[in-house]
C-alpha positions as CSV (number, residue, x, y, z in Angstrom):
1,X,-51.1,9.4,-0.8
2,X,-50.9,6.4,-3.1
3,X,-53.7,3.8,-2.6
4,X,-52.4,0.5,-1.1
5,X,-54.4,-1.9,-3.3
6,X,-52.8,-4.9,-1.4
7,X,-54.5,-3.7,1.8
8,X,-57.7,-2.8,0.1
9,X,-58.0,-6.3,-1.5
10,X,-57.0,-8.0,1.7
11,X,-59.7,-6.2,3.7
12,X,-62.2,-6.7,0.9
13,X,-61.5,-10.4,1.0
14,X,-62.2,-10.8,4.7
15,X,-58.8,-9.9,5.8
16,X,-57.8,-7.6,8.6
17,X,-59.0,-4.1,8.4
18,X,-56.4,-2.9,11.0
19,X,-53.6,-2.1,8.5
20,X,-56.0,-0.3,6.2
21,X,-57.5,1.8,9.0
22,X,-54.0,2.6,10.4
23,X,-52.9,3.8,7.0
24,X,-55.9,6.0,6.2
25,X,-57.3,7.1,9.6
26,X,-54.9,10.2,10.1
27,X,-55.2,11.5,6.6
28,X,-59.0,11.3,6.7
29,X,-59.0,12.9,10.2
30,X,-56.6,15.8,9.2
31,X,-58.6,16.5,6.0
32,X,-61.7,16.9,8.1
33,X,-59.9,19.1,10.6
34,X,-58.7,21.3,7.7
35,X,-62.3,21.5,6.6
36,X,-63.2,23.0,10.0
37,X,-64.5,20.1,12.0
38,X,-63.4,20.1,15.6
39,X,-61.5,17.3,17.1
40,X,-64.3,15.1,18.3
41,X,-66.5,15.7,15.3
42,X,-63.7,14.7,12.9
43,X,-63.0,11.5,14.9
44,X,-66.7,10.7,14.9
45,X,-67.0,11.2,11.1
46,X,-63.9,9.0,10.4
47,X,-65.2,6.3,12.7
48,X,-68.7,6.5,11.1
49,X,-67.2,6.4,7.7
50,X,-65.1,3.3,8.3
51,X,-68.0,1.6,10.0
52,X,-70.2,2.4,7.0
53,X,-67.6,0.8,4.7
54,X,-67.5,-2.3,6.7
55,X,-71.3,-2.5,7.2
56,X,-72.1,-1.9,3.4
57,X,-69.2,-4.1,2.4
58,X,-68.2,-1.3,0.0
59,X,-64.5,-2.1,0.1
60,X,-65.2,-5.4,-1.8
61,X,-66.3,-3.4,-4.8
62,X,-63.2,-1.2,-4.9
63,X,-61.1,-1.6,-8.0
64,X,-57.8,-0.1,-9.1
65,X,-57.9,2.5,-11.8
66,X,-57.8,1.2,-15.5
67,X,-54.3,2.5,-15.9
68,X,-52.6,0.4,-13.2
69,X,-49.3,1.8,-14.0
70,X,-50.5,5.4,-13.4
71,X,-50.0,6.7,-9.8
72,X,-53.3,6.7,-7.9
73,X,-54.2,9.3,-5.3
74,X,-57.7,7.9,-5.1
75,X,-59.0,6.8,-1.7
76,X,-59.4,3.0,-1.4
77,X,-63.2,3.2,-1.3
78,X,-63.4,4.8,-4.8
79,X,-65.0,2.4,-7.2
80,X,-64.0,3.0,-10.9
């Protein structure tokens, strides 16, 4: 999945988190399910992770990779 830097920047600048959460919630959830977490545990981990991003304001520090023309598969919370 390519990172949506528009949504990352919007959330990081005080914009709406809903589009970003809608885009990444399912991939995060299914990743955790494939790693062996049960339904409720996977939901809790994703919820806690997103809450942590908001509380620590981590998304504000996220930056696109140096090679902006290269496709990115990095999650939006990755800081380079």
